[in-house]
FIKOL-217627 format. One record per residue (C-alpha): residue in three letters; x, z, y. Coordinates in nm, 3 decimals, decimal comma. Example, Ala and Ser with C-alpha at 12.3 -4.5 7.8 and 13.67 -1.06 7.14 Angstrom:
REM FIKOL-217627
> resn;X;Z;Y
> Ala;1,230;0,780;-0,450
> Ser;1,367;0,714;-0,106
***
This chain:
REM FIKOL-217627
> resn;X;Z;Y
> Met;6,519;11,776;9,590
> Lys;6,736;11,624;9,318
> Gln;6,755;11,297;9,514
> Thr;6,868;11,484;9,828
> Leu;7,139;11,670;9,634
> Ala;7,267;11,351;9,472
> Leu;7,284;11,181;9,813
> Lys;7,489;11,469;9,961
> Leu;7,732;11,451;9,669
> Leu;7,782;11,077;9,717
> Leu;7,839;11,118;10,091
> Gly;8,088;11,397;10,031
> Met;8,288;11,185;9,785
> Ala;8,295;10,895;10,029
> Leu;8,433;11,115;10,305
> Met;8,696;11,288;10,091
> Pro;9,055;11,163;10,148
> Leu;9,190;10,981;9,849
> Ala;9,477;11,151;9,670
> Phe;9,699;10,844;9,668
> Pro;10,051;10,824;9,811
> Ala;10,076;10,689;10,165
> Ser;10,247;10,370;10,045
> Ala;9,946;10,289;9,831
> Gln;9,692;10,357;10,104
> Ser;9,819;10,084;10,339
> Pro;10,079;9,812;10,319
> Ala;10,420;9,878;10,470
> Pro;10,437;9,784;10,838
> Ala;10,577;9,437;10,901
> Gln;10,940;9,420;10,988
> Ala;10,988;9,424;11,361
> Ala;11,062;9,085;11,513
> Ala;11,422;9,021;11,604
> Arg;11,496;9,151;11,951
> Pro;11,584;8,867;12,191
> Gln;11,941;8,893;12,313
> Pro;11,994;9,002;12,673
> Leu;12,179;8,780;12,918
> Ala;12,554;8,811;12,932
> Ser;12,667;9,016;13,232
> Gly;12,911;8,756;13,365
> Gly;12,696;8,448;13,303
> Ala;12,885;8,123;13,238
> Arg;13,219;8,293;13,313
> Thr;13,167;8,517;13,011
> Cys;13,097;8,215;12,787
> Leu;13,400;8,025;12,913
> Thr;13,628;8,321;12,842
> Cys;13,619;8,215;12,476
> His;13,482;7,862;12,488
> Gly;13,679;7,741;12,789
> Thr;13,954;7,593;12,571
> Asp;13,709;7,384;12,365
> Thr;13,713;7,033;12,514
> Lys;13,368;6,960;12,367
> Val;13,230;7,254;12,565
> Ile;13,426;7,238;12,889
> Gln;13,306;6,882;12,960
> Ile;12,969;7,029;13,059
> Leu;13,132;7,109;13,394
> Gln;13,157;6,735;13,465
> Thr;12,786;6,669;13,412
> Pro;12,479;6,696;13,639
> His;12,378;7,005;13,439
> Ala;12,662;7,202;13,599
> Val;12,566;7,158;13,966
> Lys;12,531;7,520;14,077
> Ala;12,393;7,423;14,419
> Asp;12,086;7,269;14,256
> Pro;11,842;7,537;14,133
> His;11,684;7,285;13,895
> Thr;12,003;7,259;13,687
> Pro;12,108;7,505;13,414
> Phe;12,411;7,620;13,613
> Gly;12,189;7,669;13,916
> Gln;11,997;7,924;13,709
> Thr;12,164;8,127;13,433
> Gly;12,440;7,886;13,331
> Cys;12,495;7,823;12,961
> Glu;12,215;8,067;12,875
> Ala;11,957;7,852;13,053
> Cys;11,973;7,625;12,746
> His;12,124;7,849;12,478
> Gly;11,916;8,157;12,550
> Gly;12,050;8,507;12,592
> Gly;12,400;8,565;12,457
> Gly;12,472;8,922;12,559
> Asp;12,500;9,055;12,204
> His;12,703;8,752;12,100
> Ala;12,950;8,811;12,383
> Ala;12,974;9,187;12,327
> Leu;12,987;9,198;11,947
> Lys;13,149;8,857;11,877
> Ala;12,904;8,833;11,588
> Ala;12,611;8,595;11,560
> Gly;12,576;8,302;11,797
> Pro;12,353;8,291;12,107
> Ser;11,976;8,283;12,079
> Ile;11,957;7,900;12,054
> Leu;12,212;7,701;11,854
> Phe;12,200;7,321;11,878
> Lys;12,457;7,225;11,615
> Gly;12,622;7,354;11,301
> Pro;12,489;7,496;10,974
> Asn;12,303;7,777;11,154
> Lys;12,137;7,559;11,418
> Ser;11,799;7,670;11,543
> Pro;11,477;7,507;11,418
> Val;11,381;7,179;11,584
> Ala;11,086;7,337;11,765
> Glu;11,311;7,598;11,929
> Arg;11,571;7,342;12,034
> Asn;11,309;7,105;12,171
> Ala;11,146;7,384;12,369
> Gln;11,456;7,407;12,588
> Cys;11,482;7,052;12,724
> Pro;11,115;6,995;12,826
> Ser;11,133;7,306;13,042
> Cys;11,306;7,073;13,292
> His;11,257;6,723;13,149
> Gln;10,884;6,673;13,099
> Ala;10,760;6,420;13,354
> Gly;10,796;6,043;13,386
> Leu;10,899;5,862;13,069
> Arg;10,890;6,189;12,870
> Met;10,525;6,273;12,933
> Asn;10,416;6,120;12,599
> Trp;10,668;6,308;12,384
> Gln;10,410;6,538;12,224
> Gly;10,255;6,348;11,934
> Ser;10,503;6,059;11,948
> Gln;10,659;5,916;11,632
> His;10,995;6,077;11,701
> Gln;10,842;6,416;11,772
> Thr;10,619;6,418;11,463
> Asn;10,914;6,312;11,245
> Gly;11,108;6,622;11,343
> Leu;11,360;6,465;11,579
> Ala;11,538;6,704;11,812
> Cys;11,654;6,607;12,160
> Asn;12,019;6,664;12,069
> Asp;11,987;6,432;11,769
> Cys;12,007;6,148;12,022
> His;12,146;6,307;12,337
> Thr;12,497;6,447;12,383
> Ile;12,484;6,698;12,665
> His;12,844;6,820;12,694
> Val;12,987;6,484;12,807
> Ser;13,001;6,322;13,148
> Lys;12,836;6,003;13,012
> Asp;12,571;6,053;12,745
> Pro;12,630;5,765;12,495
> Val;12,257;5,705;12,453
> Leu;12,229;5,636;12,829
> Val;12,510;5,376;12,833
> Lys;12,420;5,016;12,747
> Leu;12,725;4,948;12,532
> Thr;12,684;5,262;12,319
> Gln;12,308;5,317;12,311
> Pro;12,233;5,075;12,023
> Glu;12,474;5,245;11,783
> Lys;12,297;5,574;11,845
> Cys;11,960;5,414;11,759
> Phe;12,108;5,229;11,460
> Thr;12,199;5,566;11,307
> Cys;11,838;5,582;11,186
> His;11,716;5,224;11,231
> Ala;11,939;5,047;10,978
> Glu;11,709;4,745;10,936
> Gln;11,726;4,667;11,307
> Arg;12,103;4,710;11,293
> Ala;12,122;4,441;11,022
> Asp;11,898;4,210;11,227
> Ser;12,133;4,239;11,525
> Phe;12,404;4,059;11,323
> Lys;12,185;3,755;11,252
> Tyr;12,250;3,413;11,402
> Ser;11,975;3,446;11,664
> His;11,937;3,787;11,827
> His;11,879;3,953;12,159
> Pro;12,217;4,024;12,327
> Ile;12,217;4,387;12,221
> Arg;12,570;4,395;12,083
> Glu;12,687;4,211;12,392
> Gly;12,564;4,500;12,610
> Lys;12,311;4,293;12,805
> Val;11,994;4,426;12,640
> Val;11,937;4,770;12,491
> Cys;11,665;4,925;12,279
> Ala;11,526;5,119;12,578
> Asp;11,454;4,792;12,761
> Cys;11,160;4,742;12,523
> His;11,100;5,086;12,370
> Asn;11,043;5,431;12,515
> Pro;11,192;5,671;12,259
> His;11,014;5,968;12,419
> Gly;10,668;5,834;12,337
> Ser;10,435;5,559;12,446
> Ala;10,068;5,468;12,462
> Gly;10,155;5,131;12,305
> Pro;10,248;5,045;11,946
> Lys;10,598;5,100;11,804
> Leu;10,699;5,311;12,107
> Leu;10,684;5,000;12,328
> Lys;10,712;5,059;12,701
> Glu;10,392;4,860;12,765
> Phe;10,049;4,871;12,605
> Thr;10,098;4,546;12,409
> Val;10,379;4,338;12,262
> Asn;10,314;4,052;12,503
> Glu;10,322;4,270;12,815
> Thr;10,657;4,408;12,698
> Cys;10,800;4,059;12,646
> Tyr;10,673;3,940;12,985
> Asn;10,897;4,196;13,158
> Cys;11,184;3,954;13,092
> His;11,004;3,630;13,000
> Ala;10,775;3,613;13,302
> Glu;10,751;3,233;13,284
> Lys;10,553;3,270;12,960
> Arg;10,293;3,500;13,114
> Gly;10,050;3,238;13,249
> Pro;9,774;3,181;13,320
> Val;9,804;2,813;13,234
> Leu;9,555;2,528;13,221
> Trp;9,596;2,472;12,847
> Glu;9,642;2,791;12,648
> His;9,803;2,811;12,304
> Glu;9,600;3,075;12,122
> Pro;9,876;3,228;11,903
> Val;10,096;3,267;12,211
> Arg;9,832;3,461;12,404
> Glu;9,742;3,670;12,100
> Asn;10,087;3,802;12,008
> Cys;10,444;3,680;12,058
> Leu;10,524;3,813;11,710
> Asn;10,310;3,538;11,555
> Cys;10,609;3,309;11,602
> His;10,905;3,530;11,700
> Thr;11,078;3,828;11,545
> Pro;11,236;4,045;11,817
> His;11,538;4,208;11,650
> Gly;11,707;3,907;11,495
> Ser;11,643;3,591;11,294
> Thr;11,828;3,331;11,089
> Gln;11,639;3,067;11,288
> Ala;11,699;2,956;11,647
> Arg;11,511;3,124;11,933
> Leu;11,424;3,427;11,719
> Leu;11,163;3,223;11,533
> Val;11,005;3,357;11,216
> Gln;11,090;3,023;11,053
> Arg;11,185;2,682;11,184
> Pro;10,942;2,407;11,285
> Pro;10,766;2,217;11,143
> Tyr;10,707;2,479;10,870
> Leu;10,614;2,744;11,125
> Cys;10,365;2,515;11,298
> Gln;10,207;2,399;10,974
> Glu;10,106;2,756;10,891
> Cys;9,819;2,693;11,136
> His;9,816;2,317;11,195
> Ala;9,729;2,132;10,876
> Asn;9,384;1,996;10,946
> Gly;9,423;1,630;11,030
> Ser;9,634;1,335;11,146
> His;10,010;1,375;11,108
> Gln;9,968;1,752;11,079
> Thr;9,859;1,712;10,718
> Ile;10,177;1,533;10,606
> Pro;10,356;1,775;10,371
> Ile;10,704;1,851;10,500
> Ala;10,976;1,961;10,259
> Gly;11,348;1,912;10,195
> Gln;11,309;1,544;10,111
> Asn;11,187;1,482;10,467
> Leu;11,511;1,598;10,631
> Ala;11,788;1,379;10,767
> Gly;11,990;1,189;10,507
> Gln;11,698;1,157;10,267
> Ile;11,515;0,833;10,183
> Ala;11,182;0,966;10,308
> Ala;11,326;1,127;10,621
> Asn;11,058;1,220;10,872
> Val;11,138;1,234;11,243
> Arg;10,898;1,527;11,280
> Ala;11,123;1,738;11,059
> Met;11,440;1,670;11,262
> Ala;11,602;1,892;11,523
> Arg;11,325;2,101;11,683
> Gly;11,052;1,956;11,462
> Cys;10,711;1,957;11,626
> Val;10,863;2,080;11,953
> Asn;11,043;1,746;11,991
> Cys;10,711;1,615;12,123
> His;10,501;1,927;12,188
> Ser;10,761;2,074;12,420
> Gln;10,525;2,298;12,619
> Val;10,432;2,505;12,317
> His;10,371;2,820;12,524
> Gly;10,105;2,645;12,731
> Ser;10,075;2,358;12,974
> Asn;9,962;2,322;13,332
> Ser;9,947;1,944;13,318
> Pro;9,596;1,791;13,332
> Asn;9,712;1,570;13,046
> Gly;9,874;1,856;12,853
> Ala;9,598;1,937;12,607
> Phe;9,841;1,882;12,318
> Phe;10,131;2,059;12,495
> Thr;10,331;1,736;12,524
> Arg;10,390;1,779;12,898
***
């Protein structure tokens, strides 16, 4: 009997409402998320009412993005708001900016900015963007691309390198060296070797390997050949540095010193070569002159001659 009474008392206490203020019973409801802005009633015309005198803005009308007849373009959809998001409140109240801001101190987070461009640009060379080095390092599309101009500088050969050099200062310094790819001359650009939007290869290379990337231009080095030179087939970077070198032909260092890093196991290969072996010295060695080992072993990338085992022909 006593046990039954005690049980009823416990159940009654458990069911009684607690005499605490409502604020203590449950946390305050979370603040409602910011309401997305509606679209402006007049579309792009409304935006240009204020921004039409800004030359940096009005140039958008000279770009492929402003082709109204093409439903795939921003102006074929909702105009400026196709990229910037709804701007109805911004137009009506002249207060905060549109939903998505790409520049300025109040620019939107990188994830929000980058969500706009892939809505149209997601196939082809951009299919590997997710997880690429540029994406994981917080790079936004508009950090490289300039949309409101008729010619995006990063898509023009003469101006693309300077855009890349903004971040890649070491490669910029290499481009001033004695031997370099003709990047500053406008004949080769970074995108000829690299895909900035992501790649399955190393270092954002367009191909799966360094050699396959080099063969796009240097097809004569591809082979197959009768006599292979192992370092050549393994990796072009064993001997060459791609962005610039103080040595001829983008070599890591000049022959014979470069060659003797591997070849020092017999015959004339074991002769130590140093400054005293150069021209004008008493002990001058012909193998240290001009192109060094390549004076004789001219087919260093491989030979198709039956008698070319030592790459002499």
